[in-house]
C-alpha positions as MATLAB code, in Angstrom:
seq = 'MPKPDAPTKESAKESAGRPAGEHSGGSAARTLLRLWPYVRPVRTRLFSAAFVAVLASCTGLVFPLVLKWLVDGPVAERDLGGVWLGALLLLLLGIAEALLFGLRRWLVARPLASVEAAMRADLYRHLQRLPVAFHDRWASGQLLSRGTTDLMLLRMFLAFPLTFLVVNGATIVVGMVILVAQDWALGLVLLTPLLPLVIFCAYFEGRYQAVARRAQDQVGDLTTVVEESVLGIRIIKGFGRHRSQARAFHDLSRTLRGTELAKARLLAAIYAVIMALPEVAIGAALVLGTVQVADGDLSTGTLVAFLSTALALRWPVESIGFLLAMSQESATATERYFEVMDAEPETSPVEGGVGAGAEAGVGIGVGSGRSKSGAGGRARSGAGSATDAGSATGPGARSGSAEAGIRFHGVRFRYPDAPPDAPPALDRIDLHIRTGETLALVGATGSGKTTLTALVPRLHEVSEGRITLDGADIAEMDREHLRTLVAVAFEEPTLFSASVGENVLMGAEEAAGQPELARALDIAQADFAHALPQGTDTQVGEQGLSLSGGQRQRLALARAVVARPRFLVLDDPLSALDVHTEALVEAALRRVLRDTTALVVAHRPSTVLLADRVALLSGGRITAVGTHQELLRENAEYAWLMSGAEPASAREEADDMSAEGETAR';
ca = [
    -112.596  -67.156 -135.959;
    -113.824  -63.761 -134.719;
    -112.739  -62.771 -131.285;
    -115.136  -61.692 -128.561;
    -115.423  -57.970 -127.868;
    -112.429  -56.557 -125.958;
    -113.096  -56.548 -122.265;
    -113.254  -53.307 -120.300;
    -110.920  -52.521 -117.422;
    -113.765  -52.592 -115.062;
    -114.768  -56.152 -116.089;
    -111.234  -57.358 -115.898;
    -110.826  -55.967 -112.371;
    -114.080  -57.559 -111.259;
    -113.263  -61.024 -112.650;
    -109.680  -60.837 -111.319;
    -110.904  -59.881 -107.851;
    -113.631  -62.496 -107.577;
    -112.802  -65.237 -105.030;
    -112.552  -68.783 -106.234;
    -115.805  -70.640 -106.051;
    -117.950  -67.530 -106.138;
    -119.971  -66.965 -109.290;
    -120.890  -63.550 -110.660;
    -124.565  -63.885 -109.915;
    -125.666  -63.217 -113.464;
    -128.203  -65.509 -115.173;
    -126.990  -68.560 -117.019;
    -128.515  -67.333 -120.276;
    -126.681  -64.002 -120.105;
    -123.405  -65.717 -119.327;
    -123.824  -68.229 -122.117;
    -124.567  -65.414 -124.586;
    -120.875  -64.550 -124.412;
    -120.122  -67.619 -126.491;
    -121.937  -66.084 -129.436;
    -118.830  -64.537 -131.098;
    -117.390  -68.048 -131.363;
    -120.689  -69.734 -132.398;
    -121.578  -67.065 -135.037;
    -119.273  -68.462 -137.798;
    -120.983  -71.876 -137.565;
    -124.472  -70.696 -136.768;
    -125.912  -71.901 -140.090;
    -125.040  -75.505 -139.382;
    -126.100  -75.244 -135.785;
    -129.548  -73.774 -136.658;
    -129.887  -76.375 -139.389;
    -129.107  -79.130 -136.911;
    -131.635  -77.679 -134.432;
    -134.301  -77.625 -137.202;
    -133.529  -81.151 -138.302;
    -133.773  -82.274 -134.589;
    -137.076  -80.568 -134.066;
    -138.352  -82.148 -137.277;
    -137.128  -85.578 -136.085;
    -138.743  -85.080 -132.611;
    -142.041  -83.949 -134.118;
    -141.932  -86.927 -136.394;
    -142.159  -89.102 -133.373;
    -145.395  -87.290 -132.383;
    -147.027  -88.618 -135.586;
    -146.790  -92.158 -134.250;
    -149.762  -91.674 -131.829;
    -151.882  -90.199 -134.698;
    -151.146  -93.258 -136.880;
    -152.059  -95.489 -133.837;
    -155.316  -93.662 -133.444;
    -156.180  -94.324 -137.164;
    -155.225  -97.985 -136.772;
    -157.333  -98.554 -133.610;
    -160.417  -96.672 -134.748;
    -160.178  -97.808 -138.345;
    -158.509 -101.077 -139.632;
    -158.356 -102.760 -136.137;
    -162.007 -101.914 -135.289;
    -163.197 -102.917 -138.788;
    -160.801 -106.006 -138.912;
    -159.206 -104.656 -142.089;
    -155.961 -106.653 -142.404;
    -154.762 -104.608 -145.351;
    -155.185 -101.423 -143.375;
    -153.278 -102.901 -140.421;
    -150.302 -103.782 -142.795;
    -150.463 -100.208 -144.201;
    -150.332  -98.754 -140.722;
    -147.368 -100.916 -139.851;
    -145.569  -99.804 -142.907;
    -146.280  -96.122 -142.128;
    -144.848  -96.614 -138.588;
    -141.752  -98.295 -139.964;
    -141.201  -95.444 -142.409;
    -141.724  -92.865 -139.693;
    -139.106  -94.754 -137.472;
    -136.568  -94.842 -140.337;
    -137.128  -91.100 -141.048;
    -136.698  -90.168 -137.382;
    -133.454  -92.149 -137.160;
    -132.024  -90.571 -140.282;
    -132.890  -87.110 -139.159;
    -131.191  -87.478 -135.794;
    -128.125  -88.942 -137.590;
    -128.047  -85.897 -139.859;
    -128.220  -83.659 -136.816;
    -125.161  -85.333 -135.283;
    -123.290  -84.985 -138.520;
    -124.127  -81.308 -138.848;
    -122.783  -80.355 -135.407;
    -119.693  -82.541 -135.052;
    -117.133  -80.613 -137.264;
    -118.235  -77.051 -136.385;
    -118.243  -77.695 -132.625;
    -114.804  -79.183 -132.723;
    -113.732  -75.988 -134.499;
    -115.365  -73.796 -131.863;
    -113.550  -75.678 -129.045;
    -110.203  -75.461 -130.900;
    -110.692  -71.716 -131.543;
    -111.505  -71.016 -127.908;
    -108.595  -72.973 -126.734;
    -106.275  -71.225 -129.150;
    -107.593  -67.845 -128.021;
    -107.076  -68.826 -124.416;
    -103.468  -69.824 -125.030;
    -102.687  -66.676 -127.010;
    -104.311  -64.520 -124.295;
    -102.290  -66.290 -121.561;
     -99.083  -65.295 -123.372;
    -100.159  -61.693 -123.471;
    -101.140  -61.394 -119.804;
     -98.668  -59.765 -117.502;
     -96.432  -61.631 -115.074;
     -98.471  -60.205 -112.191;
    -101.550  -62.205 -113.440;
     -99.560  -65.438 -113.506;
     -98.185  -64.695 -110.063;
    -101.756  -64.655 -108.798;
    -103.187  -67.636 -110.635;
    -102.475  -71.247 -109.900;
    -101.418  -73.148 -113.020;
    -103.929  -75.897 -112.288;
    -106.750  -73.430 -112.429;
    -105.603  -72.133 -115.762;
    -105.094  -75.704 -117.075;
    -108.617  -76.798 -115.982;
    -110.122  -73.848 -117.903;
    -108.294  -74.781 -121.035;
    -109.278  -78.489 -120.901;
    -112.260  -79.500 -118.678;
    -114.229  -76.197 -119.029;
    -113.826  -76.112 -122.785;
    -114.941  -79.770 -123.020;
    -118.083  -78.814 -121.133;
    -118.801  -76.065 -123.450;
    -118.401  -78.204 -126.518;
    -120.737  -80.807 -124.952;
    -123.241  -78.029 -124.118;
    -123.310  -76.703 -127.721;
    -123.621  -80.277 -129.090;
    -126.461  -81.566 -126.791;
    -128.083  -79.415 -124.096;
    -128.362  -76.262 -126.170;
    -129.925  -78.037 -129.062;
    -132.211  -80.250 -127.094;
    -133.439  -77.486 -124.857;
    -134.804  -75.988 -128.078;
    -135.848  -79.310 -129.501;
    -137.569  -80.656 -126.345;
    -139.215  -77.254 -125.702;
    -140.680  -77.241 -129.237;
    -141.681  -80.892 -128.874;
    -143.509  -80.175 -125.637;
    -145.357  -77.224 -127.175;
    -146.326  -79.251 -130.282;
    -147.340  -82.246 -128.208;
    -149.512  -80.089 -125.923;
    -151.314  -78.583 -128.880;
    -151.973  -82.126 -130.240;
    -153.258  -83.224 -126.846;
    -155.594  -80.244 -126.317;
    -156.821  -80.699 -129.962;
    -157.758  -84.364 -129.255;
    -159.476  -83.655 -125.929;
    -159.260  -80.282 -124.195;
    -160.266  -81.600 -120.742;
    -157.549  -84.326 -120.686;
    -155.081  -81.773 -122.140;
    -155.733  -79.356 -119.249;
    -155.112  -82.193 -116.756;
    -151.673  -82.753 -118.300;
    -150.887  -79.000 -118.289;
    -151.560  -78.742 -114.576;
    -147.961  -79.580 -113.380;
    -146.471  -76.928 -115.696;
    -146.489  -74.021 -113.324;
    -145.094  -75.954 -110.363;
    -142.286  -77.294 -112.488;
    -141.271  -73.802 -113.665;
    -141.256  -72.489 -110.037;
    -139.288  -75.494 -108.825;
    -136.635  -75.351 -111.575;
    -136.139  -71.633 -111.077;
    -135.609  -72.228 -107.283;
    -132.946  -74.910 -107.870;
    -131.183  -73.035 -110.638;
    -129.259  -70.656 -108.355;
    -128.433  -73.288 -105.850;
    -127.078  -75.740 -108.436;
    -125.032  -73.060 -110.271;
    -123.220  -72.177 -107.007;
    -122.363  -75.848 -106.283;
    -121.332  -76.410 -109.852;
    -118.987  -73.407 -109.772;
    -117.476  -74.713 -106.460;
    -116.833  -78.141 -107.983;
    -115.106  -76.707 -111.024;
    -112.857  -74.592 -108.915;
    -111.967  -77.535 -106.738;
    -111.098  -79.561 -109.843;
    -108.668  -76.722 -110.652;
    -107.179  -76.902 -107.113;
    -106.801  -80.693 -107.447;
    -105.119  -80.249 -110.861;
    -102.633  -77.824 -109.325;
    -101.680  -80.258 -106.533;
    -101.187  -83.075 -109.112;
     -99.056  -80.820 -111.371;
     -96.913  -79.553 -108.437;
     -96.408  -83.101 -107.197;
     -95.174  -84.237 -110.584;
     -92.868  -81.259 -111.102;
     -91.648  -81.444 -107.501;
     -91.280  -85.245 -107.360;
     -87.479  -84.940 -106.477;
     -88.260  -82.749 -103.507;
     -91.113  -85.055 -102.366;
     -88.978  -88.119 -102.535;
     -85.809  -86.438 -101.262;
     -87.614  -85.302  -98.107;
     -89.815  -88.325  -97.778;
     -92.947  -86.177  -98.014;
     -95.013  -88.530 -100.169;
     -97.405  -89.295  -97.263;
     -98.114  -85.607  -96.592;
     -98.693  -84.928 -100.244;
    -100.953  -87.941 -100.475;
    -102.898  -86.585  -97.459;
    -103.177  -83.187  -99.162;
    -104.467  -84.822 -102.291;
    -106.807  -87.010 -100.291;
    -108.278  -84.024  -98.461;
    -108.928  -82.154 -101.685;
    -110.377  -85.268 -103.261;
    -112.757  -85.688 -100.250;
    -113.785  -82.056 -100.531;
    -114.474  -82.514 -104.232;
    -116.326  -85.705 -103.575;
    -118.510  -83.906 -101.043;
    -119.250  -81.077 -103.530;
    -120.126  -83.711 -106.209;
    -122.448  -85.493 -103.793;
    -124.156  -82.125 -103.046;
    -124.653  -81.770 -106.795;
    -126.050  -85.323 -106.927;
    -128.495  -84.537 -104.125;
    -129.797  -81.509 -105.900;
    -130.152  -83.423 -109.116;
    -131.928  -86.192 -107.307;
    -134.468  -83.655 -105.914;
    -134.885  -82.038 -109.397;
    -135.435  -85.494 -111.095;
    -137.852  -86.627 -108.282;
    -140.126  -83.587 -108.822;
    -139.793  -83.388 -112.600;
    -140.624  -87.100 -112.949;
    -143.281  -87.371 -110.240;
    -145.581  -84.570 -111.297;
    -145.962  -85.505 -114.940;
    -146.510  -89.207 -113.916;
    -149.295  -88.076 -111.564;
    -150.843  -86.004 -114.301;
    -150.679  -88.929 -116.815;
    -152.364  -91.282 -114.176;
    -155.117  -88.776 -113.687;
    -155.635  -88.402 -117.442;
    -155.742  -92.177 -117.801;
    -158.476  -92.523 -115.153;
    -160.464  -89.635 -116.571;
    -160.108  -90.906 -120.157;
    -161.129  -94.479 -119.236;
    -164.250  -93.145 -117.626;
    -165.006  -91.119 -120.797;
    -164.457  -94.198 -122.981;
    -166.838  -96.190 -120.743;
    -169.436  -93.481 -121.046;
    -169.076  -93.361 -124.808;
    -167.777  -89.771 -124.787;
    -164.355  -90.711 -126.123;
    -163.210  -93.251 -128.693;
    -160.697  -95.990 -127.779;
    -158.373  -94.778 -130.535;
    -158.382  -91.251 -129.314;
    -157.530  -92.491 -125.762;
    -154.689  -94.622 -127.116;
    -153.359  -91.708 -129.162;
    -153.653  -89.372 -126.228;
    -151.762  -91.632 -123.851;
    -149.205  -92.424 -126.472;
    -148.611  -88.724 -127.061;
    -148.344  -88.124 -123.281;
    -145.833  -90.945 -122.917;
    -143.865  -89.632 -125.903;
    -143.651  -86.301 -124.031;
    -142.224  -87.962 -120.918;
    -138.581  -87.944 -122.178;
    -138.664  -84.212 -123.338;
    -140.127  -83.265 -119.868;
    -137.825  -85.517 -117.796;
    -134.743  -84.475 -119.734;
    -135.232  -80.889 -118.754;
    -133.760  -81.595 -115.379;
    -130.325  -82.743 -116.527;
    -130.373  -80.425 -119.516;
    -130.680  -77.446 -117.143;
    -128.092  -78.899 -114.849;
    -125.646  -79.267 -117.783;
    -126.504  -75.691 -118.837;
    -125.665  -74.389 -115.401;
    -122.342  -76.239 -115.452;
    -121.648  -74.821 -118.928;
    -122.564  -71.354 -117.634;
    -120.032  -71.622 -114.879;
    -117.449  -73.016 -117.313;
    -118.165  -69.994 -119.537;
    -117.753  -67.606 -116.573;
    -114.445  -69.266 -115.611;
    -113.180  -69.082 -119.183;
    -113.926  -65.347 -119.537;
    -112.469  -64.604 -116.146;
    -109.166  -65.297 -117.827;
    -110.087  -63.711 -121.120;
    -111.341  -60.511 -119.402;
    -108.026  -60.032 -117.618;
    -106.284  -57.018 -119.190;
    -103.322  -57.993 -121.407;
    -100.035  -56.140 -121.713;
    -100.646  -53.130 -123.873;
     -98.772  -50.164 -125.054;
     -99.637  -47.084 -127.117;
     -97.961  -48.502 -130.267;
     -98.395  -52.132 -129.747;
     -99.940  -54.192 -132.557;
    -102.361  -57.174 -132.585;
    -102.677  -60.443 -130.881;
     -99.832  -62.098 -132.648;
     -97.199  -59.550 -131.725;
     -98.081  -59.525 -128.021;
     -98.328  -63.312 -127.846;
     -94.948  -63.861 -129.566;
     -93.324  -61.242 -127.387;
     -94.727  -62.961 -124.308;
     -93.297  -66.329 -125.434;
     -89.970  -64.854 -126.143;
     -89.469  -63.234 -122.808;
     -90.902  -66.227 -121.001;
     -88.090  -68.459 -121.955;
     -85.497  -66.188 -120.644;
     -84.392  -63.965 -123.567;
     -85.453  -61.285 -125.877;
     -86.352  -62.870 -129.216;
     -84.436  -61.158 -132.016;
     -85.935  -61.090 -135.449;
     -84.343  -60.224 -138.697;
     -84.651  -56.472 -139.352;
     -86.180  -55.687 -135.979;
     -83.249  -53.831 -134.662;
     -81.791  -56.782 -132.707;
     -78.598  -57.215 -134.735;
     -75.226  -57.464 -132.995;
     -73.287  -54.308 -132.573;
     -69.759  -54.051 -133.964;
     -68.552  -52.387 -130.794;
     -69.606  -50.893 -127.577;
     -71.066  -47.459 -127.643;
     -71.626  -47.189 -131.386;
     -73.350  -43.918 -131.917;
     -75.005  -45.171 -135.132;
     -76.444  -48.168 -133.447;
     -77.605  -46.190 -130.495;
     -79.485  -43.853 -132.709;
     -81.060  -46.403 -135.061;
     -82.094  -49.065 -132.644;
     -84.046  -47.181 -130.045;
     -85.324  -44.110 -131.791;
     -84.229  -40.864 -130.415;
     -80.614  -41.284 -131.397;
     -78.937  -40.757 -128.042;
     -75.120  -41.024 -128.552;
     -72.838  -43.024 -126.325;
     -71.386  -40.002 -124.635;
     -74.793  -38.315 -123.960;
     -76.579  -38.183 -120.670;
     -79.356  -40.405 -121.933;
     -77.291  -43.179 -123.582;
     -77.610  -46.644 -122.045;
     -80.235  -47.777 -119.480;
     -81.602  -45.007 -117.265;
     -84.159  -45.178 -114.370;
     -85.872  -41.870 -113.845;
     -87.531  -41.668 -110.475;
     -88.975  -45.126 -110.799;
     -91.407  -46.402 -108.247;
     -93.098  -49.830 -108.367;
     -95.865  -51.291 -106.274;
     -97.276  -54.805 -106.801;
    -100.870  -54.703 -108.009;
    -102.070  -56.947 -105.127;
    -100.126  -55.062 -102.449;
    -102.292  -53.420  -99.614;
    -102.765  -49.718 -100.146;
    -100.860  -48.787  -97.016;
     -97.870  -51.063  -97.894;
     -94.611  -49.379  -98.891;
     -93.674  -49.707 -102.582;
     -91.354  -52.554 -103.593;
     -89.158  -49.919 -105.255;
     -89.090  -46.274 -104.381;
     -87.532  -43.337 -106.276;
     -84.924  -45.346 -108.248;
     -82.540  -42.999 -110.097;
     -79.820  -45.077 -111.845;
     -77.845  -44.727 -115.029;
     -76.051  -47.576 -116.747;
     -73.909  -45.971 -119.465;
     -73.520  -47.460 -122.907;
     -71.091  -50.387 -122.845;
     -71.043  -50.449 -119.069;
     -71.745  -53.308 -116.757;
     -73.526  -52.415 -113.446;
     -73.759  -54.998 -110.708;
     -76.852  -54.754 -108.498;
     -76.222  -55.831 -104.931;
     -78.664  -56.049 -102.046;
     -79.911  -58.256  -99.251;
     -82.629  -60.804  -99.809;
     -85.946  -59.097 -100.370;
     -84.397  -55.746 -101.227;
     -86.157  -55.712 -104.724;
     -83.264  -56.819 -107.039;
     -85.264  -59.200 -109.150;
     -88.225  -56.847 -109.323;
     -86.037  -54.024 -110.669;
     -84.569  -56.326 -113.337;
     -88.019  -57.353 -114.345;
     -88.930  -53.749 -115.053;
     -86.492  -53.383 -118.021;
     -88.135  -55.893 -120.348;
     -91.595  -54.770 -119.015;
     -92.391  -58.048 -117.245;
     -93.830  -55.512 -114.768;
     -94.884  -52.023 -115.458;
     -93.530  -49.167 -113.443;
     -96.024  -47.418 -111.195;
     -94.318  -44.048 -111.422;
     -91.379  -42.669 -113.260;
     -89.906  -44.032 -116.509;
     -87.111  -46.174 -117.854;
     -85.232  -45.259 -121.070;
     -82.990  -47.252 -123.341;
     -80.663  -44.812 -125.175;
     -83.202  -41.993 -124.398;
     -86.307  -43.948 -125.657;
     -89.021  -44.559 -123.060;
     -89.654  -48.281 -122.872;
     -93.376  -47.589 -122.115;
     -93.736  -46.172 -125.622;
     -91.952  -48.966 -127.347;
     -93.568  -52.010 -128.888;
     -92.968  -54.941 -126.586;
     -91.775  -57.222 -129.311;
     -89.211  -54.659 -130.398;
     -88.201  -54.008 -126.832;
     -87.557  -57.676 -126.230;
     -85.288  -57.915 -129.284;
     -83.139  -55.323 -127.714;
     -83.201  -56.649 -124.098;
     -82.121  -60.282 -123.298;
     -82.594  -61.625 -119.813;
     -81.439  -64.750 -117.801;
     -83.265  -65.532 -114.717;
     -81.809  -67.051 -111.483;
     -84.172  -69.988 -111.869;
     -83.601  -71.209 -115.458;
     -86.594  -72.490 -117.362;
     -86.090  -75.067 -120.066;
     -88.753  -76.631 -122.284;
     -89.476  -80.135 -123.448;
     -87.340  -79.648 -126.532;
     -83.687  -80.246 -127.591;
     -80.812  -78.425 -126.191;
     -80.256  -76.557 -129.384;
     -83.947  -75.484 -129.607;
     -83.844  -74.207 -126.048;
     -80.818  -72.067 -126.640;
     -81.936  -70.769 -130.035;
     -85.168  -69.534 -128.579;
     -83.207  -66.426 -127.804;
     -81.941  -65.918 -131.315;
     -83.404  -64.713 -134.606;
     -85.156  -67.416 -136.544;
     -82.414  -67.712 -139.169;
     -79.838  -68.529 -136.491;
     -78.131  -71.823 -136.824;
     -75.170  -73.957 -135.592;
     -72.494  -71.211 -135.665;
     -74.606  -69.013 -133.286;
     -75.440  -72.062 -131.164;
     -71.724  -73.122 -130.797;
     -70.666  -69.501 -129.881;
     -73.353  -69.200 -127.236;
     -72.508  -72.553 -125.701;
     -68.867  -71.668 -125.642;
     -69.526  -68.369 -123.882;
     -71.664  -70.139 -121.282;
     -69.142  -72.957 -120.916;
     -71.939  -75.354 -121.871;
     -69.799  -77.561 -123.968;
     -71.277  -80.565 -122.032;
     -74.080  -80.308 -124.570;
     -71.970  -81.789 -127.347;
     -71.250  -84.823 -125.058;
     -74.910  -85.723 -124.602;
     -76.286  -88.836 -126.332;
     -77.554  -86.900 -129.370;
     -75.401  -83.823 -128.895;
     -77.345  -80.607 -129.111;
     -80.322  -82.542 -130.491;
     -80.782  -84.329 -127.107;
     -84.269  -83.701 -125.592;
     -83.778  -82.248 -122.134;
     -87.223  -83.345 -120.843;
     -89.830  -81.415 -118.877;
     -88.391  -78.363 -117.064;
     -85.006  -79.648 -118.071;
     -84.878  -81.865 -114.980;
     -82.751  -84.409 -116.743;
     -79.840  -81.900 -116.400;
     -78.133  -80.572 -113.260;
     -78.940  -77.130 -111.895;
     -75.652  -75.817 -113.138;
     -76.123  -77.219 -116.634;
     -79.603  -75.653 -116.797;
     -78.257  -72.280 -115.730;
     -75.500  -72.382 -118.303;
     -78.044  -73.168 -121.047;
     -80.215  -70.290 -119.881;
     -77.171  -68.009 -120.046;
     -76.330  -69.277 -123.519;
     -79.949  -68.497 -124.547;
     -79.495  -64.900 -123.227;
     -76.327  -64.132 -125.207;
     -76.991  -66.076 -128.418;
     -78.486  -63.096 -130.196;
     -75.694  -60.630 -129.228;
     -78.213  -58.311 -127.458;
     -77.720  -54.604 -127.118;
     -78.867  -54.711 -123.491;
     -78.492  -57.656 -121.150;
     -80.188  -58.290 -117.839;
     -78.830  -61.135 -115.757;
     -80.334  -62.186 -112.410;
     -77.636  -63.896 -110.583;
     -76.742  -66.055 -113.559;
     -73.821  -67.999 -111.923;
     -75.374  -69.013 -108.627;
     -75.539  -72.737 -109.419;
     -72.039  -73.035 -110.751;
     -69.062  -74.602 -109.032;
     -65.986  -72.383 -108.454;
     -63.958  -73.685 -111.440;
     -66.867  -73.505 -113.926;
     -67.828  -70.071 -112.581;
     -64.263  -68.831 -113.318;
     -64.443  -70.157 -116.849;
     -67.922  -68.639 -117.459;
     -66.758  -65.251 -116.095;
     -63.754  -65.200 -118.385;
     -66.010  -65.764 -121.385;
     -68.730  -63.489 -120.162;
     -66.246  -60.605 -119.852;
     -65.841  -60.700 -123.671;
     -69.657  -60.476 -124.124;
     -70.050  -57.658 -121.548;
     -67.505  -55.505 -123.362;
     -69.924  -55.286 -126.289;
     -73.180  -54.706 -124.415;
     -74.881  -52.634 -121.715;
     -75.594  -54.912 -118.837;
     -77.345  -54.996 -115.472;
     -76.245  -57.988 -113.415;
     -77.681  -59.086 -110.076;
     -74.763  -60.330 -107.974;
     -74.430  -62.019 -104.643;
     -70.759  -63.142 -104.853;
     -67.674  -60.885 -105.016;
     -66.529  -62.848 -108.004;
     -69.586  -61.853 -109.951;
     -69.354  -58.220 -108.770;
     -65.843  -58.094 -110.210;
     -67.370  -58.490 -113.651;
     -68.937  -55.087 -113.351;
     -67.541  -51.561 -113.901;
     -69.664  -50.165 -111.105;
     -71.885  -51.440 -108.313;
     -75.257  -50.224 -107.094;
     -76.462  -51.147 -103.604;
     -80.268  -51.612 -103.285;
     -81.587  -51.524  -99.802;
     -85.214  -51.373  -98.824;
     -86.352  -50.733 -102.338;
     -84.022  -47.703 -102.810;
     -80.569  -47.218 -104.304;
     -78.424  -46.101 -101.303;
     -74.951  -46.221 -102.853;
     -73.277  -46.345 -106.287;
     -69.579  -46.783 -106.874;
     -66.776  -49.243 -107.649;
     -66.448  -52.448 -105.729;
     -63.439  -51.070 -103.789;
     -65.075  -47.709 -103.087;
     -68.144  -49.323 -101.526;
     -66.042  -51.717  -99.598;
     -64.305  -48.852  -97.939;
     -67.172  -46.443  -97.585;
     -70.339  -48.520  -97.066;
     -70.764  -50.825  -94.134;
     -73.850  -52.564  -95.512;
     -72.139  -53.336  -98.748;
     -68.945  -54.642  -96.946;
     -71.215  -56.845  -94.772;
     -73.008  -58.334  -97.832;
     -69.658  -59.093  -99.492;
     -67.959  -60.549  -96.454;
     -70.757  -62.050  -94.399;
     -69.376  -60.384  -91.318;
     -71.259  -58.001  -88.923;
     -71.623  -54.461  -90.293;
     -69.287  -52.844  -87.798;
     -66.540  -55.461  -88.129;
     -66.954  -55.347  -91.858;
     -66.301  -51.649  -91.898;
     -63.240  -52.083  -89.758;
     -62.043  -54.757  -92.036;
     -62.554  -52.549  -95.074;
     -60.668  -49.664  -93.334;
     -57.768  -51.946  -92.540;
     -57.657  -53.181  -96.182;
     -57.646  -49.534  -97.307;
     -54.870  -48.638  -94.801;
     -52.750  -51.562  -95.842;
     -53.131  -50.402  -99.452;
     -51.963  -46.917  -98.527;
     -48.911  -48.317  -96.608;
     -47.967  -50.440  -99.609;
     -48.057  -47.437 -101.932;
];
């Protein structure tokens, strides 16, 4: 299925910055035209279906002509054979009309299901390629409603309103020609409501589009509340907040109900006018036609045919109201769909097509770089291998060179949605993690530790400066390749509705099997997996909530180390472990850290002791770098973070510890 044209940066910014519930202001027709790249592959069947529907509808207009012939001919002349012939003609016309409409339905069913499936697949792939900053801004319920409800509306639009706007329009034109041809005076009477109807529909179009957009956005908000309530059911029950959640849901439901009632009122007004004006015109034509028949100026058959044709046109005219309403809802659904599709995905100068970006996004999203055979993600035989350093990242920086390892060069980062006058989240970060070294990153809550770790696998893009891996600028590396080199484990572990083994092996190359799985589980001290009902084939359930927090964290750590990554980024990976399990994990993790270059966010002294050096992050800047003992003696803030004491007393305690050490020596 061909993809729509690539969005410009300007359109992406406009759509991303548009408030919920506010439509773009463009016409519905211009918005719906954006569906053409998806419709184009099935256009032959859709055009054929429209032609068949027009033919079927126009077949219905032959009925009044047959009635005219029957009334003025066989009925007036009491010709029984002619009456039977007319009845047979009407029967054949009815069968032909039914078959044609059935053929139309058959023509559109399969291609429209394909269009919906292609749009949903494109949306999912695009969501995988969008940066983390996008997902931070958008509620999951809004994205979910775009991939389900909105696409269902678009399929219904292509199947019914789009076709029948054309069919009914053609039927009205043909019917009016027949009416005027039979009697031009009566035809003009029926044409009288046309101009008021056009003005009225144009007036209500904008109002209905705004209300329809607001209703669809509110459905997304309601979906978000339901999703959060299901995922957070333990918190809701644990704190007894089911009543407050029910009230929140009830309030949103009432708001949506009010919006839907506003839509109903607008539709009622549209229907009232669209149905009333043609009925008045038909009544006037009936009175005028009856007078003409009485005066002998018009035959009875002609009047019957005229009124039959006018009544046959009632459905095409009256249907315009809800067809336009459905078209407006489809236009807002299209607008909402392309608000996501217009958002600018992750790109790089050397990055490939959709598949590469999507797969990279999936790999990093589960908490690890996804290693592929031959992609440079093989295990190293030892720390600081000069050959590996050169071949894996490009420029060939050797382990002893100034560029080897992970290096931050004057890095500054500001969140895209931050106010212009707000200070950057990270400012002038200069940091070097040498090949084979483990660096612990320590800082107070909100200092920017998690943000800094997210820059290495390019979950966020640096605003200024650059980050290099063995001398290679990550901004110039293909994301898929980068994420085979860098594995990550987040503080909040995310597990999927899959088996334990599948969750862990998401971080490995596709050929990985039981040996790699067993090794990773052993390192993460996650041997509990073997004791589960089906062992490592046990399904963990949505979000892994069937496991404890410590178990989920250990599985996330196993996923990070299963591929023997060259670079490892761990965001407080042991926070949910008890003291004894933490000690076992640390002992096993030391073996892994000897063979990799690692950046570890740490909050506890026990985790810090895994590192060769420590960097203190304060207010978005690196304020001190050294060993754990050096920073304890020389930096009051670090001593305070490690001890929990006040800064002054922490410094005194560190001085006392240093003095005691000197006395002992």
